[in-house]
N, C-alpha and C positions, 0 to 999 in steps of 0.2 A: 504494500500500500504506500502511496506517496501523495504529497500535497505541495502546491507551490506556495501556500501561505498559511498552512496549518489549520485553516478553517474549512476550505473546500477540498473534499477528499475524493479520490478515484481509486478503484481497484486496478492492480497491475497483474501481469503474468509472472511476477517474481516467484511464484510457487509452482511454475509449470515445469520447466525442464531442469533436471539435475539439481533439485532443491530439496534434499532430504537431510534430516538431522536438525538439531537446534542451532539457531544463529544468534550469537550473543552481542555482536557489535559491528559497526560499519564505519568506514572512512572513505574519503574521496581525495584523489590526487593524480597528477599526470594523465588526466582525462579518463580515469577509470574508478568505479566504485568497487570496494573490496569489503565483503562481509565475512566474518570469521565465526566459528562455533565448533560443535562436536558432532557426533553421529557419523554418518557415512561420508558426507561432504563437509570437510573442515573449512574450506574456503570456496566461496563463489564470487564471481566478478561480473560486472556489467558496465557498459559504456553509456547506458541511458536510464538505468535504474528500473528498466522494464523487463528486458530479456537478460537472463542470467546463465552463466556457464560454470560448472563445477570444476575445481582443480583436483585432479585425481592422483597427484603425486605427493601431496602433503598428508601425513598420517597422524600428526600430533593434534590433540585437542587444544583449541585456542579460545581465549576469553576476551581480549581487547585488541584493538588495532588503531593506530594513529598514523598520520602522514606529516612529514616535515623534511626540509632540506633535500627534497627529491626522493625520499625513501619512505616506504611503509615499514612500520615496526609493530609486530604482534606478540602478545604475551601468551606463553604456554600455560595450560590449566594446571596449577599446582595441586588442586584437589584430586587430580588424576595421577599425582606423583611425578609430574613433568617439571623440569627445571629450564629456566632461561627464556629465550625469545627467538623469533624468526624475522628476517628482514627481506625486503624485495624492492627493487626500483620500478618494476612494471606491474606488480600485483599478480604476476603469473609464475615467475621463478623465485623460489624462496630458499634461504640459507639459515641454518641454526647457529646461534651464539649463546654464550653463558650457560653451557650445558651441565656444569658441575654442581654439586650440592651447595657450593659456596654462593650460588645464585638461585637458590630455591625460593618458593613462595612469593613470586612477583605478583602483586595485587592490582596495581593500576599504573597507567602511563599517561603522560601529557607531553605536549611539545610547545615550546615558546622560547623567545629570545635566542633562537638558534640552537637550542638544546632539547634533547629528549630527557625526561626525568621519570624514573621508575621507583615506586614505593614497594617495600617488601615487609611481610609479616612473619618472617621466619622466627620460630621459637619465641622466646620472651624478649628478644631484642632484634628488631628488624633493621633495615638500612634504607638509604636513598641513593640511587645510582644515577649518573648523568653521562650523556654522550652526544656528540654532534653528528655522528654518522650511523649510529645503531650497531656498530661493530665493536668499537673500543669503548669500554665503560670504566669510570672511576667512581669511587664513593664520595659522597658529599664530605667536605672537610670538617664541618661543624654541624652536628645535629644533637638534639636532646637525647641523652643516653637512656638505654633500657626501654625504649618504646617500639611497639610494632606500628607500622604505617599502612594506611588504607587509601582512601580516595585522594587524588591530586588533580589540580587544574592550573592553567596559566591564563592570566588576564590582567590587563591594566599594569603591565610592567612587573608583575610578581607571580611567583608560584605559591599556591596554597595547598597544604597537605593536612590530612586529618589523622589522628592516632586511631589505632584499632582497639576499641573498647578498653581504654586505658584505666578506667575506674578512678581517675584522679581529677579532682576539680581543677579548672583552669589549665588543663593540659590536653586540650582537644584539637585546636587548630594551630598550625605553625606556618610561618611565611618565610619566603626567600626572595630577595631583590637582586641577587647576583647569579642568576641562571641556575639556581638549585644547589649552590655550593655551601652556603651558610644559612642555617635555619634557626628561628627563634619562635617560642610560643607567643601567641597573641595575648594570653592572660584572660581570655574570654571565660566567664563563668558558665558552667555547663553541668547537666546531670551526670552522675557517674555512669559509666559504660554506655555512652552514646556512640552510635556507629553511623558513619556516612558511607554509603556504597557509591555515591556519585556527587560531584560538585561541578557546577557549570558557571561560566561567566558570559554575560551578554548585555550590551547597551548600558554599561556602567554599573551592573549589578551582579554580585555573586549569589547563587542560590544553592543550598545544600539540603536535600531531603534527609531527615534524620529518623533513625530507629533507636529507641531507648530501652534500657533494661526492663522497665515495667511495661513494655509493649504499648506505650502510648501511641495512638493512631494520629495520623494527619499532623505531623510536625515538620516544619521547614525552617531553616535558618537563612537569613538574608543579610547582606552586607554591601555597603558602597565602597569600602576600602580594603576589605579582607582582614581588618583588625578588630573592628567593633561589629558584633553580630546581633541581630534582633531575632527572637524566637517567635514564630507565628504559625499559622495554618492556612489551609486552602478553603476551609469551611465546607468541606465535602466529607464523604464517608470513606474515602480511600486512605491507605497508608502509603504516601508517595515514597518511592525508592529510587527512581531513575528520572533524569531530567535532560532537557535539550533546549537549545535556543537557535532561532534563525528567523530572518525576515520580520523582526520586531515581536516575535511571539516566544514566550516561555511555555514549555510543555512538561508536565510531570505525569508519570505513570507508576502504578504499583507493581510490586513483584507478583502479587496475586490479588484477586478481588473482582467484583462484578462491575465496577465502574472502571472503564479503561484508561481515561486520560482526563486531565484538567488543563486549561489553557489560560494564559494571562498576558497582557501587554505591559504590565507594570510590576509584576511580582507580588502584588498585594491583593488585587481583585481577581478571583478565579471563576471560570465557568466550566461546566462539565461537557466533555465530548462523549456522547452516550453511545459508544460502540458496544456491541453485544458480546464479543469474545473476551476472555480473561487470560491472565497469566503472562503478560509481556515480560520478557527477560531483559529488555534494554531498549532505549531509544537514542537515536542520534540524528543530527541534521547536518547536511553538507550541501553547500551551494544552493541554499534555498529550498531544497527538497527534504521533507521529513520522511525518512525511511525507517519503518518500525520492524523489529525482529523480536521473536518471542520463543520461549520454551514450550514444550508440549504440555499444555494444561487443558482443563475441561473447557469446552465451548458449549454453552447452554446445557451443561451437564451431560452431554451425549458425545460430543465430538472431541477427539484428541488428535493432534498431529501438526505437521508443519504447514498444512494448508488451511486457509480460511476464506470465507466469502462474505464481504460486507462493504457497504458504501456509505459515506457520510457527506452531507452537504450542510454548510453553515452550522457546524458543531453538532448536527443531529443526523440520525440515520436517514439515508435516502429510502423512504418507505416504498418507492416505486420499484425497487429491486427486491424481488421475492417477497415472501410474507414478512411484513414489517421491516424490510430492509436488510434481512439477514441472509437471504439467498438459500441457505440450507437449514430449514427448520423441520420440514416434514420430508420423509424419504421412505422408499419401499424397503430399505435395509434397516434392520433393528440395531440400535446403538452402534453406529458406524464410527470408525476411526479413520481420519483423513491423512493421507500421505502426500498427495499432490493433486494439482488441478491442471487440466489441459484445455486450452481453447481451440475449438475446431475452426476451420476456415469460415464456416457460416456463423461463427460467434457463439455456438452452443458450447456448454462447459461440461467436460468429463471429470468426474471426481473419482479418484482411485484410493483404495485403502483396504481395510479388513473389518469384518464384523464377526466377533467370536472366532477370530482366526480363520475366517473364510474370505478369500479375496473377492472384492467386488468392484464393478464399474457402474456409476450412476450418472445419468445425463440430465442437465438442466438447460433451458433456453437462456438467451442472453439477458433476460429479465429476472433470472433466478428462480424460475418455476420448473418443477419437476416435469421432465419429458416422458410421459407414460407410454409413448410409442417406441421407446428404446427398451430392448430386452423384454423382461416381464415386469410390467408396471414401473418402468424407468430404470431397472437395474439388471446387470448380468452378474451372476455368482459363479465362482470357480468351484465346480463340483468334482474336478478331476484330481486335485492334490489336496491332501489333508493339512491343516495347520499352516496356512500360508497367508501372505499379505501382498497386495499389489502396491509397489512403491513408486513407479514412474512409468512413462510411456510416451508415444508420439503417434502422429497421424501420417500414414504413408501417402504418396502422391495419388494412389488409387483409392484413397479415403478409408482404407482398412486401418484398424486400430492395433497397435503393437504395444504390449505392456510387459514389464518385468516385475519380479517380486522376490520374496524371500520366505523361507519356512522357519519353523522353530522346533 
């Protein structure tokens, strides 16, 4: 899904070809979008944010990616026991660095002032690393001792980094004005064990969605200078975890929840974008396009998978698309799980996945209505192989459908 202004939304074919596995983050540079994640396709790329191609050579799980100095730098998933990073100049060919245990537990990365900065949460004492090319890295010369480090961002001439659940008052945010080499705490008063998964900067404002020890919902921190922070909320029912900014709009989304996103132009007054699916695992905006990627979470309590179908106009669902704007609400398949969506030349949509580990194909017209002329009541089930799932496919020139899948 993409939008030119965060308010008017259109569906894309980003889930169509070679788009399997969870996608965690996205960056843009050198004329190409790069999205990283885990599952079967660790990296997918696109030149228009609409048609995507999977990278079949990268096998490491990846959590974050940024672009700077002509280079993409991606973090490996330390939760999967992976150490270090990968870099690429074109988004297609990737090389690993920092592979030793000395560089484990890389949490976040930012680029600014000509430097990449990485935060680490290794053990009880993390570190902050910096590099100009993504290949040669050095430790920050001065950082508060004994802290694990989490989210990091660059904006308005300084880096801001947060500690990882430090449990100590006034030791939550640290700043650096010399390209990430020297760090000092801001002295901001904070609850014990506050955690920031994401910090953003845009239009003169830092925003950090916060999670606290007592699981307080809907908490955001805002600051004009990165030194003095105000604690507020969006006034909605979500617990914001991820944030993005572009084209004058701030967007917050939860890790889980029934409300997908909230949007604001000033960081104070927020309105809800009432999309129907849940479980976004990250948001990022590049070159004015908001590209949303998410983990496999429940969609209306029935659908799980990398695919989704929804349209939004002016912060609300486009109710002309399928029942109530959701596209897939009723189907001839019981409790389906979605793996991919294919658009036919006539704009009809093929949905591929599994239901109780029986592979299925269901077809909808371009308005999101079930096409009951397809198969039996709109679906074709794979009755030849037990315990399987359709994961991807394509339309041949003779209009025949070719699908691939996996068993268990």
